[in-house]
C-alpha angles and dihedrals in degrees: 000000000000132000121207126223131173111276096004142050109218117202124207111224136190134018127318111295094034120125121267108247124204138176127028096344092052091052092052095246123135111261121232112267093246093168094061092044090050091052091052096049108025099083101051093034093052093051090045090054091047091051093048092046091052094056097081097044090049091049090049091049091049092049091046091052092047097051092047097044093048093047094238088134119036117243094240088063101037119012118207121260087252091058092050090049090050090052090052092049091049093052091045093051090052090051094243104107096062091046092051092049093045097048093046092048091049092051092049095048095047094045092044092051093050094045093045094051093047091044091051093050097045092040089055091049094049093042094051103036124062091198093051090047092054092046102042109021099073093051095046091046089056095045091050090069094056110111118240094244091056090068094054100081092043093051091048089052098043103033105018133231099304142104093280093064091053093050092047092052092051090046089054089054092050095044102066101054091049094043094048094046097046095044092049095045095049091051089060101045111134105268090213090064091049091048091050092049092051090049088060095051101267118140141148115359093359092054090047094048099042104034116011103040094046088053092057100037094115091051092046092051091049088052090050091053091051090047092052092051089047090051091058089048092052091047094078091051090047092052090055085076097096094293123171096185138038138069092277089055090048090052095049095040092049091051091052091050097042095245098147091170091061091044090056090044090055092050092048092049092048089051092049094047092046091051092047095051090045089054090052090053087049090057090050089049092055091050095048094045090050090048098047100035 
């Protein structure tokens, strides 16, 4: 049995229960040896991307140093990079910087994991079921527009001022990008692939796992990246909930005490941690795309 799509003719192979294969392997042609090409180009290309990506931060650092060293901006408004580094060393020597980074990272990762899993499940339900879409989609679309700070007083009232309320707030921030991306992507899966999978005995969770999810892996991974970035954004709001540790606490506390050097340090650390976690998701993305493609 064959199913026709624009630009390609996928062919379903194997016995019932086998995966639906598309592209070059389904047509019987020899796939491009991507592994060997990757080995030839990955090294130089990776360093080239790193060098290009470092240009803007280095330019910003140079401009920052110049305006502070020449006195064009007063130190109480913009401390020099050396002052920010000294603030980091001072916090590290007192054993606070590592604790702040660790507790904030832990909160983000736990909240992101919870929100992503719930978003994936509900996104799959809404994307695959017309009834669930009609029931849930309007409410979730409205809740998605609620600002992060609007949840703070409710969480304090319902959950209390504790670690759970912070995790829940971050999970809320991670939920909506994953839910929206998965629900939208599953609604637009090629119906010919679904029909071919059903013809070979796939249905329910097996159809979702072997046909529909592989078809939307790039969209799901894009949603996970957005969710991770949103988790770091919600972290600062979460650490407003009577926190005594964390980078969000450091940012807010430094602002109240006029420590601009520590404020900038908090922002730089949040940017570095966000970039690092995004890079880790990028590595997972490459692996999953190589596995499912």
